N, CA, C and O of each residue as an XYZ file, in Angstrom:
952
protein
N      41.236    -27.500     20.466
C      39.760    -27.664     20.476
C      39.493    -29.107     20.819
O      40.008    -30.012     20.163
N      38.670    -29.336     21.870
C      38.316    -30.668     22.267
C      37.387    -31.368     21.383
O      36.417    -30.803     20.877
N      37.693    -32.652     21.187
C      36.791    -33.483     20.355
C      35.550    -33.883     21.025
O      34.492    -33.936     20.396
N      35.633    -34.181     22.341
C      34.443    -34.614     23.113
C      33.875    -33.283     23.819
O      34.577    -32.573     24.538
N      32.648    -33.052     23.557
C      32.018    -31.816     24.113
C      31.762    -32.099     25.611
O      31.455    -33.233     25.977
N      31.884    -31.095     26.459
C      31.400    -31.235     27.869
C      29.913    -31.448     27.930
O      29.186    -30.998     27.044
N      29.442    -32.124     28.959
C      28.088    -32.436     29.008
C      27.297    -31.100     29.193
O      27.682    -30.201     29.941
N      26.117    -31.050     28.418
C      25.239    -29.926     28.618
C      23.783    -30.522     28.473
O      23.568    -31.510     27.771
N      22.838    -29.891     29.149
C      21.411    -30.255     29.082
C      20.923    -29.899     27.725
O      21.114    -28.788     27.229
N      20.271    -30.894     27.119
C      19.612    -30.624     25.748
C      18.186    -30.992     25.916
O      17.912    -32.125     26.310
N      17.198    -30.080     25.636
C      15.789    -30.425     25.725
C      15.431    -31.542     24.742
O      16.042    -31.719     23.688
N      14.450    -32.247     25.139
C      13.964    -33.353     24.291
C      13.555    -32.928     22.957
O      13.815    -33.622     21.974
N      12.905    -31.785     22.873
C      12.415    -31.240     21.653
C      13.547    -30.871     20.660
O      13.423    -30.972     19.440
N      14.619    -30.451     21.269
C      15.818    -30.080     20.443
C      16.476    -31.425     19.900
O      16.870    -31.483     18.735
N      16.580    -32.445     20.725
C      17.154    -33.626     20.254
C      16.298    -34.257     19.135
O      16.820    -34.749     18.135
N      14.943    -34.227     19.342
C      14.027    -34.823     18.300
C      14.052    -33.965     16.983
O      13.939    -34.509     15.885
N      14.198    -32.657     17.123
C      14.321    -31.797     15.934
C      15.594    -32.168     15.142
O      15.569    -32.292     13.917
N      16.737    -32.347     15.904
C      17.956    -32.682     15.237
C      17.837    -34.007     14.419
O      18.240    -34.126     13.261
N      17.185    -35.077     15.218
C      17.030    -36.350     14.555
C      16.194    -36.149     13.260
O      16.550    -36.686     12.211
N      15.140    -35.414     13.333
C      14.165    -35.281     12.236
C      14.941    -34.579     11.101
O      14.779    -35.001      9.956
N      15.730    -33.591     11.316
C      16.467    -32.852     10.388
C      17.468    -33.696      9.620
O      17.652    -33.554      8.411
N      18.138    -34.626     10.412
C      19.047    -35.562      9.807
C      18.377    -36.506      8.854
O      18.837    -36.777      7.745
N      17.217    -37.011      9.368
C      16.430    -38.000      8.647
C      15.957    -37.378      7.312
O      15.961    -38.075      6.297
N      15.553    -36.101      7.281
C      15.123    -35.429      6.114
C      16.331    -35.262      5.057
O      16.165    -35.416      3.847
N      17.509    -34.945      5.626
C      18.647    -34.809      4.732
C      19.035    -36.149      4.118
O      19.364    -36.209      2.933
N      19.003    -37.210      4.890
C      19.317    -38.550      4.454
C      18.338    -38.892      3.271
O      18.750    -39.354      2.207
N      17.046    -38.640      3.522
C      16.064    -39.066      2.538
C      16.276    -38.256      1.240
O      16.200    -38.796      0.137
N      16.542    -36.952      1.405
C      16.707    -36.074      0.241
C      17.821    -36.417     -0.656
O      17.837    -35.992     -1.811
N      18.811    -37.211     -0.153
C      19.999    -37.524     -1.017
C      19.895    -38.931     -1.551
O      20.884    -39.451     -2.067
N      18.743    -39.576     -1.453
C      18.571    -40.919     -1.937
C      17.657    -40.918     -3.208
O      16.706    -40.147     -3.329
N      18.016    -41.826     -4.126
C      17.219    -41.958     -5.331
C      15.997    -42.802     -5.124
O      14.978    -42.624     -5.791
N      16.107    -43.740     -4.179
C      15.021    -44.680     -3.833
C      14.502    -44.403     -2.467
O      15.228    -43.872     -1.627
N      13.237    -44.752     -2.206
C      12.620    -44.559     -0.942
C      13.401    -45.322      0.099
O      13.824    -46.456     -0.122
N      13.597    -44.648      1.301
C      14.338    -45.250      2.348
C      13.500    -46.193      3.242
O      12.502    -45.742      3.804
N      13.855    -47.442      3.392
C      13.229    -48.385      4.203
C      13.494    -48.069      5.529
O      14.580    -47.575      5.832
N      12.495    -48.329      6.492
C      12.761    -48.042      7.865
C      13.971    -48.844      8.505
O      14.725    -48.346      9.341
N      14.066    -50.043      8.058
C      15.191    -50.894      8.546
C      16.536    -50.431      8.161
O      17.530    -50.874      8.735
N      16.617    -49.519      7.168
C      17.885    -49.042      6.629
C      18.244    -47.624      7.120
O      19.287    -47.107      6.720
N      17.438    -46.986      7.955
C      17.657    -45.648      8.406
C      18.915    -45.532      9.048
O      19.669    -44.615      8.722
N      19.249    -46.393      9.966
C      20.496    -46.162     10.813
C      21.734    -46.304      9.934
O      22.672    -45.528     10.116
N      21.801    -47.280      8.960
C      23.016    -47.380      8.145
C      23.072    -46.173      7.148
O      24.146    -45.670      6.818
N      21.845    -45.728      6.679
C      21.918    -44.523      5.724
C      22.344    -43.282      6.477
O      22.947    -42.398      5.869
N      22.056    -43.159      7.814
C      22.488    -42.049      8.566
C      24.028    -42.044      8.778
O      24.696    -41.012      8.724
N      24.534    -43.273      9.021
C      25.930    -43.461      9.108
C      26.666    -43.019      7.869
O      27.676    -42.320      7.951
N      26.157    -43.431      6.708
C      26.718    -43.109      5.482
C      26.641    -41.513      5.216
O      27.526    -40.923      4.596
N      25.581    -40.922      5.708
C      25.346    -39.471      5.575
C      26.619    -38.727      6.262
O      27.193    -37.773      5.738
N      26.959    -39.276      7.455
C      28.200    -38.666      8.172
C      29.430    -39.276      7.794
O      30.433    -38.935      8.421
N      29.544    -40.187      6.807
C      30.809    -40.780      6.360
C      31.351    -41.608      7.512
O      32.566    -41.643      7.704
N      30.559    -42.236      8.239
C      30.933    -43.151      9.308
C      31.074    -44.537      8.879
O      30.100    -45.153      8.447
N      32.242    -45.068      8.976
C      32.381    -46.578      8.651
C      31.760    -47.455      9.730
O      31.720    -47.089     10.905
N      31.281    -48.609      9.313
C      30.687    -49.513     10.263
C      31.503    -50.852     10.109
O      31.762    -51.370      9.022
N      31.870    -51.341     11.333
C      32.737    -52.532     11.368
C      32.176    -53.484     12.455
O      31.860    -53.061     13.567
N      32.065    -54.748     12.104
C      31.663    -55.743     13.065
C      32.927    -56.468     13.564
O      33.825    -56.791     12.785
N      32.970    -56.715     14.890
C      34.135    -57.377     15.488
C      33.757    -57.889     16.866
O      32.687    -57.575     17.388
N      34.649    -58.682     17.449
C      34.367    -59.169     18.830
C      34.893    -58.233     19.813
O      36.112    -58.070     19.879
N      34.077    -57.581     20.609
C      34.524    -56.667     21.597
C      34.385    -57.386     22.969
O      33.289    -57.813     23.332
N      35.425    -57.506     23.673
C      35.368    -58.224     24.910
C      34.793    -57.282     25.997
O      35.007    -56.069     25.986
N      34.030    -57.932     26.963
C      33.447    -57.144     27.999
C      34.515    -56.627     28.956
O      35.594    -57.204     29.094
N      34.170    -55.499     29.622
C      35.099    -55.042     30.559
C      34.461    -55.130     31.925
O      33.462    -55.834     32.069
N      35.014    -54.413     33.004
C      34.543    -54.637     34.366
C      33.046    -54.237     34.469
O      32.369    -54.733     35.368
N      32.533    -53.415     33.642
C      31.154    -52.989     33.766
C      30.172    -53.859     32.983
O      28.961    -53.688     33.119
N      30.670    -54.782     32.171
C      29.800    -55.716     31.516
C      30.044    -55.708     29.965
O      31.109    -55.346     29.465
N      29.014    -56.119     29.291
C      29.008    -56.291     27.769
C      28.973    -54.915     27.151
O      28.372    -53.970     27.662
N      29.642    -54.858     26.035
C      29.620    -53.568     25.238
C      29.059    -53.951     23.864
O      29.584    -54.745     23.084
N      27.866    -53.244     23.670
C      27.071    -53.514     22.419
C      27.790    -52.873     21.158
O      27.836    -53.431     20.062
N      28.302    -51.733     21.418
C      28.869    -50.938     20.215
C      29.816    -49.829     20.776
O      29.809    -49.564     21.978
N      30.569    -49.233     19.956
C      31.345    -48.121     20.348
C      31.608    -47.244     19.057
O      31.566    -47.728     17.926
N      31.869    -45.971     19.308
C      32.324    -45.119     18.229
C      33.656    -44.514     18.566
O      33.909    -44.015     19.662
N      34.570    -44.595     17.464
C      35.919    -44.029     17.617
C      35.878    -42.755     16.878
O      36.030    -42.804     15.657
N      35.681    -41.544     17.498
C      35.552    -40.304     16.723
C      36.646    -39.995     15.762
O      36.385    -39.573     14.636
N      37.888    -40.196     16.183
C      39.017    -39.813     15.402
C      39.293    -40.718     14.217
O      40.119    -40.431     13.351
N      38.551    -41.843     14.217
C      38.583    -42.722     12.976
C      37.330    -42.686     12.215
O      37.222    -43.319     11.165
N      36.311    -41.924     12.731
C      35.008    -41.898     12.082
C      34.502    -43.273     11.811
O      34.091    -43.612     10.701
N      34.541    -44.069     12.864
C      34.153    -45.511     12.767
C      33.297    -45.893     13.956
O      33.566    -45.533     15.102
N      32.223    -46.662     13.622
C      31.363    -47.319     14.615
C      31.625    -48.822     14.545
O      31.589    -49.456     13.490
N      31.881    -49.327     15.699
C      32.195    -50.771     15.813
C      30.993    -51.444     16.604
O      30.644    -51.066     17.722
N      30.419    -52.446     15.925
C      29.372    -53.256     16.468
C      29.903    -54.566     16.977
O      30.686    -55.198     16.268
N      29.549    -55.006     18.117
C      29.970    -56.238     18.753
C      29.227    -57.436     18.125
O      28.015    -57.567     18.296
N      29.922    -58.273     17.431
C      29.277    -59.467     16.863
C      29.072    -60.596     17.831
O      28.462    -61.623     17.531
N      29.626    -60.354     19.048
C      29.643    -61.463     20.080
C      28.683    -61.076     21.254
O      28.797    -61.640     22.342
N      27.754    -60.130     21.036
C      26.826    -59.816     22.114
C      25.891    -60.998     22.302
O      25.415    -61.598     21.339
N      25.644    -61.313     23.550
C      24.714    -62.427     23.859
C      23.371    -62.297     23.208
O      22.798    -63.291     22.762
N      22.840    -61.062     23.140
C      21.491    -60.879     22.485
C      21.486    -61.405     21.029
O      20.539    -62.048     20.576
N      22.579    -61.101     20.333
C      22.637    -61.512     18.912
C      22.872    -62.976     18.737
O      22.519    -63.527     17.694
N      23.451    -63.635     19.705
C      23.772    -65.015     19.712
C      22.623    -65.904     20.232
O      22.575    -67.097     19.930
N      21.744    -65.344     20.976
C      20.629    -65.980     21.650
C      19.653    -66.510     20.546
O      19.048    -65.701     19.843
N      19.497    -67.841     20.388
C      18.608    -68.392     19.384
C      17.186    -68.061     19.687
O      16.367    -68.174     18.775
N      16.818    -67.679     20.823
C      15.386    -67.327     21.179
C      14.963    -66.049     20.472
O      13.788    -65.845     20.166
N      15.953    -65.188     20.220
C      15.596    -63.879     19.545
C      15.511    -64.045     18.077
O      16.397    -64.606     17.432
N      14.388    -63.530     17.533
C      14.152    -63.655     16.067
C      15.150    -62.783     15.267
O      15.804    -61.896     15.816
N      15.239    -63.060     13.994
C      16.129    -62.274     13.161
C      15.662    -60.816     13.112
O      16.484    -59.906     13.004
N      14.366    -60.594     13.189
C      13.880    -59.169     13.191
C      14.275    -58.509     14.507
O      14.636    -57.332     14.481
N      14.232    -59.192     15.673
C      14.607    -58.636     16.995
C      16.102    -58.257     16.932
O      16.524    -57.205     17.412
N      16.870    -59.157     16.323
C      18.300    -58.937     16.187
C      18.628    -57.698     15.290
O      19.520    -56.898     15.575
N      17.858    -57.610     14.218
C      18.023    -56.473     13.351
C      17.764    -55.173     14.087
O      18.474    -54.175     13.960
N      16.675    -55.259     14.879
C      16.277    -54.082     15.665
C      17.342    -53.690     16.688
O      17.617    -52.510     16.904
N      17.936    -54.714     17.313
C      19.027    -54.453     18.248
C      20.223    -53.793     17.569
O      20.856    -52.892     18.121
N      20.513    -54.260     16.371
C      21.671    -53.650     15.593
C      21.314    -52.241     15.228
O      22.120    -51.325     15.395
N      20.135    -52.059     14.740
C      19.771    -50.628     14.371
C      19.795    -49.625     15.531
O      20.210    -48.472     15.414
N      19.300    -50.179     16.692
C      19.355    -49.275     17.844
C      20.749    -48.934     18.301
O      21.034    -47.782     18.628
N      21.632    -49.933     18.329
C      22.998    -49.729     18.727
C      23.686    -48.706     17.777
O      24.392    -47.798     18.214
N      23.440    -48.904     16.443
C      23.979    -48.039     15.491
C      23.525    -46.632     15.556
O      24.301    -45.686     15.422
N      22.272    -46.512     15.762
C      21.632    -45.099     15.852
C      22.023    -44.426     17.125
O      22.101    -43.198     17.168
N      22.287    -45.215     18.221
C      22.753    -44.697     19.529
C      24.171    -44.095     19.354
O      24.470    -43.033     19.900
N      25.005    -44.765     18.610
C      26.428    -44.124     18.354
C      26.351    -42.985     17.467
O      27.177    -42.078     17.573
N      25.376    -42.950     16.551
C      25.261    -41.738     15.699
C      24.804    -40.632     16.566
O      25.195    -39.483     16.362
N      23.931    -40.953     17.597
C      23.556    -39.949     18.490
C      24.716    -39.359     19.235
O      24.726    -38.146     19.444
N      25.688    -40.122     19.651
C      26.888    -39.622     20.320
C      27.609    -38.685     19.325
O      28.089    -37.615     19.699
N      27.671    -39.117     18.042
C      28.461    -38.301     17.111
C      27.827    -36.961     16.911
O      28.516    -35.944     16.834
N      26.525    -36.948     16.828
C      25.762    -35.622     16.680
C      25.738    -34.845     17.817
O      25.967    -33.640     17.715
N      25.466    -35.405     19.011
C      25.270    -34.562     20.222
C      26.505    -34.348     21.038
O      26.583    -33.361     21.770
N      27.474    -35.219     20.951
C      28.522    -35.116     22.030
C      29.918    -35.042     21.416
O      30.916    -34.931     22.129
N      29.976    -35.104     20.089
C      31.361    -35.078     19.453
C      31.448    -33.763     18.558
O      30.587    -33.520     17.713
N      32.485    -32.971     18.783
C      32.757    -31.817     17.989
C      33.206    -32.238     16.618
O      34.336    -32.688     16.427
N      32.289    -32.083     15.639
C      32.665    -32.676     14.391
C      33.776    -31.790     13.579
O      34.556    -32.304     12.778
N      33.749    -30.452     13.876
C      34.772    -29.666     13.323
C      36.143    -30.053     13.890
O      37.138    -30.070     13.166
N      36.181    -30.355     15.157
C      37.506    -30.772     15.774
C      37.949    -32.123     15.159
O      39.142    -32.353     14.960
N      36.973    -33.015     14.861
C      37.336    -34.290     14.267
C      37.848    -34.097     12.879
O      38.791    -34.801     12.517
N      37.368    -33.281     12.119
C      37.836    -32.919     10.757
C      39.269    -32.378     10.843
O      40.154    -32.802     10.101
N      39.483    -31.389     11.809
C      40.832    -30.815     11.949
C      41.790    -31.871     12.449
O      42.946    -31.859     12.024
N      41.401    -32.770     13.308
C      42.218    -33.889     13.750
C      42.628    -34.744     12.593
O      43.814    -35.031     12.436
N      41.735    -35.145     11.811
C      42.109    -35.997     10.651
C      42.896    -35.320      9.620
O      43.710    -35.959      8.953
N      42.693    -33.970      9.431
C      43.524    -33.231      8.522
C      45.020    -33.231      9.011
O      45.944    -33.329      8.203
N      45.211    -33.123     10.300
C      46.524    -33.107     10.861
C      47.217    -34.447     10.782
O      48.424    -34.527     10.554
N      46.389    -35.568     10.987
C      46.934    -36.825     10.844
C      47.296    -37.109      9.419
O      48.322    -37.747      9.181
N      46.528    -36.680      8.465
C      46.888    -36.870      6.989
C      48.161    -35.998      6.680
O      48.852    -36.314      5.711
N      48.481    -34.993      7.401
C      49.635    -34.221      7.196
C      50.885    -34.730      7.929
O      51.962    -34.133      7.895
N      50.668    -35.867      8.588
C      51.795    -36.560      9.295
C      51.970    -36.216     10.717
O      52.904    -36.696     11.360
N      51.119    -35.412     11.235
C      51.197    -35.158     12.708
C      50.906    -36.292     13.576
O      50.008    -37.072     13.258
N      51.586    -36.458     14.648
C      51.338    -37.540     15.638
C      50.542    -36.964     16.773
O      51.044    -36.129     17.525
N      49.228    -37.422     16.920
C      48.350    -36.889     17.920
C      47.868    -37.956     18.843
O      47.818    -39.124     18.458
N      47.511    -37.601     20.052
C      46.943    -38.561     21.001
C      45.687    -39.030     20.598
O      44.865    -38.215     20.181
N      45.381    -40.368     20.668
C      44.113    -40.937     20.322
C      43.090    -40.647     21.352
O      43.422    -40.372     22.505
N      41.804    -40.702     20.954
C      40.735    -40.389     21.797
C      39.987    -41.627     22.216
O      39.707    -42.474     21.368
N      39.649    -41.777     23.476
C      38.891    -42.979     23.941
C      37.509    -42.993     23.203
O      36.877    -41.961     22.978
N      37.097    -44.229     22.849
C      35.804    -44.423     22.214
C      34.688    -44.234     23.228
O      34.874    -44.380     24.437
N      33.493    -43.897     22.674
C      32.253    -43.948     23.550
C      31.819    -45.434     23.534
O      31.862    -46.061     22.475
N      31.430    -45.971     24.604
C      30.984    -47.310     24.677
C      29.502    -47.403     24.880
O      28.946    -46.750     25.763
N      28.861    -48.203     24.080
C      27.391    -48.457     24.292
C      27.176    -49.710     25.002
O      27.537    -50.764     24.480
N      26.607    -49.688     26.173
C      26.369    -50.904     26.965
C      25.133    -51.665     26.532
O      24.221    -51.098     25.930
N      25.105    -52.980     26.846
C      23.919    -53.738     26.551
C      22.864    -53.595     27.681
O      21.756    -54.113     27.539
N      23.176    -52.928     28.759
C      22.247    -52.667     29.819
C      21.971    -51.199     29.861
O      22.753    -50.395     29.354
N      20.809    -50.821     30.490
C      20.412    -49.484     30.644
C      21.475    -48.649     31.427
O      22.005    -49.126     32.431
N      21.762    -47.497     31.003
C      22.676    -46.663     31.641
C      21.936    -45.413     32.230
O      21.016    -44.873     31.616
N      22.374    -44.986     33.428
C      21.783    -43.847     33.986
C      22.492    -42.560     33.634
O      22.033    -41.467     33.966
N      23.686    -42.714     32.917
C      24.383    -41.561     32.552
C      23.577    -40.650     31.587
O      22.913    -41.131     30.669
N      23.656    -39.343     31.821
C      22.816    -38.392     31.083
C      23.191    -38.379     29.657
O      22.291    -38.240     28.828
N      24.548    -38.521     29.235
C      24.829    -38.541     27.861
C      24.329    -39.742     27.183
O      23.969    -39.654     26.009
N      24.272    -40.892     27.836
C      23.736    -42.111     27.351
C      22.243    -42.047     27.103
O      21.716    -42.590     26.132
N      21.582    -41.355     28.029
C      20.135    -41.164     27.757
C      19.924    -40.267     26.602
O      19.029    -40.528     25.799
N      20.692    -39.213     26.456
C      20.537    -38.369     25.274
C      20.833    -39.146     23.959
O      20.092    -39.007     22.986
N      21.844    -39.909     23.935
C      22.110    -40.685     22.750
C      21.023    -41.704     22.404
O      20.733    -41.947     21.233
N      20.450    -42.272     23.407
C      19.419    -43.307     23.180
C      18.139    -42.597     22.776
O      17.406    -43.105     21.927
N      17.854    -41.470     23.339
C      16.637    -40.692     22.977
C      16.771    -40.281     21.477
O      15.810    -40.412     20.719
N      17.929    -39.799     21.067
C      18.161    -39.524     19.737
C      17.945    -40.677     18.770
O      17.397    -40.511     17.680
N      18.404    -41.878     19.212
C      18.230    -43.057     18.393
C      16.771    -43.341     18.285
O      16.313    -43.651     17.185
N      16.017    -43.264     19.313
C      14.556    -43.441     19.251
C      13.878    -42.546     18.242
O      13.090    -42.967     17.395
N      14.235    -41.280     18.387
C      13.616    -40.254     17.380
C      14.014    -40.531     16.000
O      13.184    -40.383     15.104
N      15.215    -40.922     15.742
C      15.746    -41.141     14.452
C      15.003    -42.414     13.802
O      14.576    -42.380     12.648
N      14.892    -43.467     14.584
C      14.352    -44.697     14.048
C      12.899    -44.792     14.052
O      12.279    -45.555     13.311
N      12.306    -43.917     14.990
C      10.833    -43.832     15.105
C      10.316    -42.495     15.131
O       9.728    -42.050     16.116
N      10.539    -41.752     13.941
C      10.088    -40.439     13.780
C       8.637    -40.391     13.845
O       7.973    -41.354     13.462
N       8.057    -39.249     14.342
C       6.654    -39.133     14.526
C       5.929    -39.456     13.234
O       4.930    -40.174     13.243
N       6.445    -38.907     12.080
C       5.766    -39.155     10.805
C       5.623    -40.634     10.485
O       4.595    -41.073      9.971
N       6.733    -41.447     10.814
C       6.732    -42.851     10.577
C       5.822    -43.637     11.555
O       5.145    -44.597     11.187
N       5.849    -43.171     12.815
C       4.949    -43.814     13.748
C       3.460    -43.621     13.423
O       2.650    -44.537     13.562
N       3.136    -42.414     12.991
C       1.704    -42.171     12.657
C       1.305    -43.037     11.453
O       0.139    -43.416     11.345
N       2.268    -43.369     10.519
C       1.862    -44.249      9.384
C       1.711    -45.610      9.988
O       0.709    -46.268      9.709
N       2.689    -46.118     10.850
C       2.669    -47.461     11.332
C       1.538    -47.864     12.171
O       1.165    -49.037     12.192
N       0.956    -46.911     12.888
C      -0.122    -47.246     13.861
C      -1.487    -47.264     13.250
O      -2.449    -47.669     13.902
N      -1.605    -46.822     11.976
C      -2.937    -46.882     11.294
C      -3.444    -48.248     11.196
O      -2.789    -49.182     10.733
N      -4.697    -48.336     11.673
C      -5.413    -49.587     11.609
C      -4.921    -50.564     12.751
O      -5.336    -51.723     12.750
N      -4.115    -50.156     13.648
C      -3.608    -51.052     14.698
C      -4.018    -50.577     16.040
O      -4.228    -49.381     16.241
N      -4.138    -51.471     16.962
C      -4.580    -51.211     18.344
C      -3.326    -51.221     19.263
O      -2.702    -52.261     19.477
N      -2.998    -50.068     19.773
C      -1.752    -49.935     20.589
C      -1.831    -50.621     21.915
O      -0.835    -50.723     22.631
N      -3.025    -51.100     22.258
C      -3.159    -51.792     23.561
C      -2.993    -53.254     23.344
O      -3.187    -53.990     24.311
N      -2.666    -53.755     22.227
C      -2.463    -55.160     21.928
C      -0.972    -55.403     21.693
O      -0.364    -54.719     20.869
N      -0.387    -56.340     22.384
C       0.973    -56.631     22.103
C       1.285    -57.103     20.741
O       2.339    -56.762     20.204
N       0.391    -57.904     20.122
C       0.585    -58.412     18.849
C       0.801    -57.253     17.818
O       1.658    -57.321     16.937
N      -0.019    -56.206     17.986
C       0.017    -55.140     17.094
C       1.320    -54.335     17.290
O       1.909    -53.851     16.324
N       1.767    -54.199     18.586
C       3.050    -53.518     18.832
C       4.270    -54.323     18.184
O       5.212    -53.752     17.634
N       4.156    -55.671     18.304
C       5.251    -56.375     17.647
C       5.283    -56.179     16.199
O       6.357    -56.117     15.601
N       4.111    -56.075     15.585
C       4.037    -55.954     14.149
C       4.599    -54.474     13.710
O       5.232    -54.290     12.671
N       4.304    -53.546     14.570
C       4.787    -52.150     14.325
C       6.323    -52.047     14.471
O       6.989    -51.358     13.699
N       6.878    -52.777     15.518
C       8.280    -52.897     15.779
C       9.032    -53.522     14.639
O      10.120    -53.069     14.285
N       8.448    -54.594     14.037
C       8.980    -55.170     12.906
C       9.048    -54.280     11.736
O      10.061    -54.225     11.039
N       7.931    -53.542     11.493
C       7.786    -52.656     10.391
C       8.816    -51.561     10.441
O       9.384    -51.187      9.415
N       9.068    -51.034     11.650
C      10.008    -49.986     11.874
C      11.470    -50.374     11.982
O      12.371    -49.535     11.941
N      11.680    -51.728     12.126
C      13.041    -52.186     12.214
C      13.655    -51.928     13.611
O      14.862    -51.716     13.724
N      12.851    -51.946     14.635
C      13.287    -51.735     15.967
C      12.901    -52.906     16.928
O      12.065    -53.726     16.548
N      13.477    -53.011     18.144
C      13.019    -53.993     19.055
C      11.681    -53.560     19.685
O      11.250    -52.413     19.567
N      11.048    -54.534     20.358
C       9.781    -54.196     21.055
C      10.116    -53.344     22.183
O       9.338    -52.445     22.503
N      11.225    -53.544     22.832
C      11.618    -52.651     23.954
C      11.809    -51.184     23.515
O      11.374    -50.263     24.206
N      12.483    -50.976     22.325
C      12.671    -49.638     21.845
C      11.323    -48.971     21.537
O      11.122    -47.793     21.833
N      10.382    -49.761     20.924
C       9.037    -49.225     20.581
C       8.311    -48.933     21.850
O       7.781    -47.830     21.979
N       8.245    -49.783     22.753
C       7.536    -49.555     24.046
C       8.107    -48.256     24.701
O       7.325    -47.416     25.145
N       9.371    -48.093     24.765
C       9.982    -46.979     25.416
C       9.582    -45.705     24.690
O       9.336    -44.691     25.343
N       9.510    -45.718     23.397
C       9.155    -44.519     22.571
C       7.732    -44.101     22.824
O       7.406    -42.924     22.980
N       6.881    -45.144     22.859
C       5.422    -44.932     22.913
C       5.090    -44.350     24.326
O       4.250    -43.466     24.492
N       5.827    -44.926     25.336
C       5.615    -44.561     26.751
C       6.159    -43.096     26.917
O       5.558    -42.309     27.649
N       7.270    -42.735     26.255
C       7.784    -41.364     26.429
C       6.802    -40.329     25.744
O       6.717    -39.174     26.161
N       6.111    -40.769     24.742
C       5.120    -39.844     24.144
C       3.751    -39.969     24.904
O       2.776    -39.329     24.510
N       3.689    -40.752     25.935
C       2.424    -40.921     26.680
C       1.273    -41.412     25.866
O       0.101    -41.153     26.139
N       1.688    -42.173     24.799
C       0.610    -42.796     23.989
C       0.066    -44.108     24.743
O      -1.106    -44.481     24.703
N       1.048    -44.707     25.396
C       0.593    -45.862     26.219
C       1.205    -45.885     27.556
O       2.107    -45.101     27.852
N       0.703    -46.832     28.436
C       1.416    -47.022     29.748
C       1.175    -48.516     29.979
O       0.102    -49.043     29.683
N       2.178    -49.166     30.504
C       2.293    -50.587     30.650
C       2.421    -50.824     32.212
O       3.297    -50.281     32.885
N       1.511    -51.646     32.702
C       1.524    -52.109     34.064
C       1.358    -53.640     34.081
O       0.340    -54.171     33.638
N       2.406    -54.349     34.613
C       2.309    -55.762     34.755
C       1.980    -56.493     33.367
O       1.205    -57.447     33.305
N       2.611    -55.978     32.317
C       2.504    -56.506     30.975
C       1.131    -56.157     30.311
O       0.870    -56.577     29.184
N       0.271    -55.395     31.014
C      -1.066    -54.994     30.447
C      -0.873    -53.623     29.916
O      -0.318    -52.765     30.602
N      -1.325    -53.377     28.681
C      -1.108    -52.052     28.022
C      -2.396    -51.227     28.150
O      -3.491    -51.676     27.810
N      -2.215    -50.007     28.652
C      -3.301    -49.096     28.770
C      -3.165    -47.878     27.873
O      -2.052    -47.578     27.441
N      -4.183    -47.198     27.586
C      -4.025    -45.872     26.927
C      -3.355    -44.867     27.789
O      -3.673    -44.717     28.969
N      -2.378    -44.144     27.167
C      -1.708    -43.098     27.880
C      -2.471    -41.792     27.846
O      -3.506    -41.677     27.189
N      -1.964    -40.831     28.545
C      -2.640    -39.498     28.600
C      -2.638    -38.712     27.234
O      -3.426    -37.790     27.024
N      -1.758    -39.110     26.377
C      -1.728    -38.526     25.004
C      -1.999    -39.537     23.962
O      -1.440    -39.478     22.867
N      -2.870    -40.492     24.284
C      -3.190    -41.590     23.363
C      -3.667    -40.945     22.001
O      -4.522    -40.060     22.047
N      -3.156    -41.350     20.813
C      -3.499    -40.729     19.549
C      -4.954    -40.969     19.172
O      -5.549    -41.984     19.535
N      -5.497    -40.042     18.458
C      -6.966    -40.364     18.011
C      -6.933    -41.550     17.060
O      -5.954    -41.798     16.356
N      -8.010    -42.247     17.072
C      -8.189    -43.375     16.185
C      -8.155    -43.058     14.771
O      -8.773    -42.094     14.317
N      -7.428    -43.866     14.034
C      -7.348    -43.668     12.549
C      -8.467    -44.604     11.958
O      -8.903    -45.564     12.594
N      -8.895    -44.269     10.723
C      -9.845    -45.141     10.157
C      -9.382    -46.546     10.046
O      -8.224    -46.750      9.682
N     -10.164    -47.521     10.320
C      -9.716    -48.940     10.317
C      -9.239    -49.313      8.953
O      -9.715    -48.796      7.943
N      -8.258    -50.250      8.930
C      -7.915    -50.862      7.682
C      -7.600    -52.342      7.903
O      -7.538    -52.786      9.050
N      -7.404    -53.092      6.864
C      -7.195    -54.534      6.976
C      -6.059    -54.754      7.896
O      -5.026    -54.099      7.761
N      -6.207    -55.709      8.896
C      -5.172    -55.980      9.823
C      -4.457    -57.250      9.260
O      -5.097    -58.213      8.836
N      -3.151    -57.199      9.279
C      -2.327    -58.339      8.959
C      -2.640    -59.477      9.894
O      -2.742    -59.322     11.111
N      -2.789    -60.639      9.265
C      -3.043    -61.810     10.112
C      -2.032    -62.052     11.156
O      -2.351    -62.546     12.237
N      -0.747    -61.699     10.849
C       0.324    -61.929     11.870
C       0.084    -61.036     13.098
O       0.449    -61.385     14.220
N      -0.557    -59.846     12.845
C      -0.894    -58.998     14.035
C      -1.824    -59.746     14.941
O      -1.583    -59.838     16.145
N      -2.908    -60.295     14.371
C      -3.906    -60.981     15.207
C      -3.308    -62.161     15.880
O      -3.619    -62.401     17.047
N      -2.465    -62.924     15.230
C      -1.935    -64.191     15.748
C      -1.027    -63.877     16.951
O      -0.809    -64.731     17.811
N      -0.518    -62.685     16.998
C       0.433    -62.329     18.107
C      -0.169    -61.366     19.107
O       0.536    -60.785     19.932
N      -1.474    -61.203     19.025
C      -2.201    -60.154     19.887
C      -2.089    -60.445     21.354
O      -2.270    -59.536     22.164
N      -1.804    -61.644     21.729
C      -1.637    -61.945     23.183
C      -0.191    -62.116     23.665
O       0.069    -62.506     24.803
N       0.725    -61.811     22.759
C       2.130    -62.062     23.103
C       2.683    -60.883     23.999
O       2.660    -59.714     23.615
N       3.132    -61.245     25.102
C       3.651    -60.174     26.081
C       5.002    -59.727     25.745
O       5.558    -58.872     26.434
C-alpha cells in the first residue's frame, strides 16, 4: 500500500469541508476555547504530528519553508528562512508565516498521504522490520504551480480562515481598507498575503495596483461596532 497518494482532482468545496470538519473535531476535544493563532498547532496535535524547528538548507529550487516526513509523523519548520530572520517583518507576520507553513503540511497529510499506510508502516518498524524511507513533502517559500501544492495551500487557508471565523473577524471593519485587513490578519494569526488570497478566492475583494475594491461576492455589511484605533492608524498601509 503506497504511503503517498497519486494526484487526483479535489473540488474546492470538498477541501473546505475537510478543513472545517477537522477544525470542529479539534475544538471539540479542547477544554478551553481555541485561539485563532493556535489552530495550526492544535491540528498537528490532533493528528499526533510532532513539530520540530531546524535549519533546512535550500536546494536547487530555492528555500524550503517546511517539510513533512510521513513515516515519522513529523513536520519540520525551517528556522533559517529569510522571512523569519528579516527584521522588517513584525512578530505577528512571522507568526502568520509559521502558522501557514504548518497548516500547509497538515494539508499534505490530510489530502495526499495515506494515513492507514503510515500506521501500518510504523507498526512494522516497531516490530523490527527494515523498510525504505519515504521522501518528505517540501513546502517552498515561493508560490508553486504544482496542483498538489495548491491543494495543500487551499486547505491551509480554509483551516486558518474558516468562514465562521472570517465572518466574526470582519464585523465592524471595512474590507476595502488595508489597515482593517492587517487587523483581521493579526486577529486570525495569518499573514496579510494569506488573508488577501483567501478573500480574493471568495470574491469578497479584488485588488488592482494596491487599491482594494469590492468583489462580486462582497459580504453584506454588518452592524457597525467600535473600531480599534490600530485599525484606523493603519488604514492607508498597502
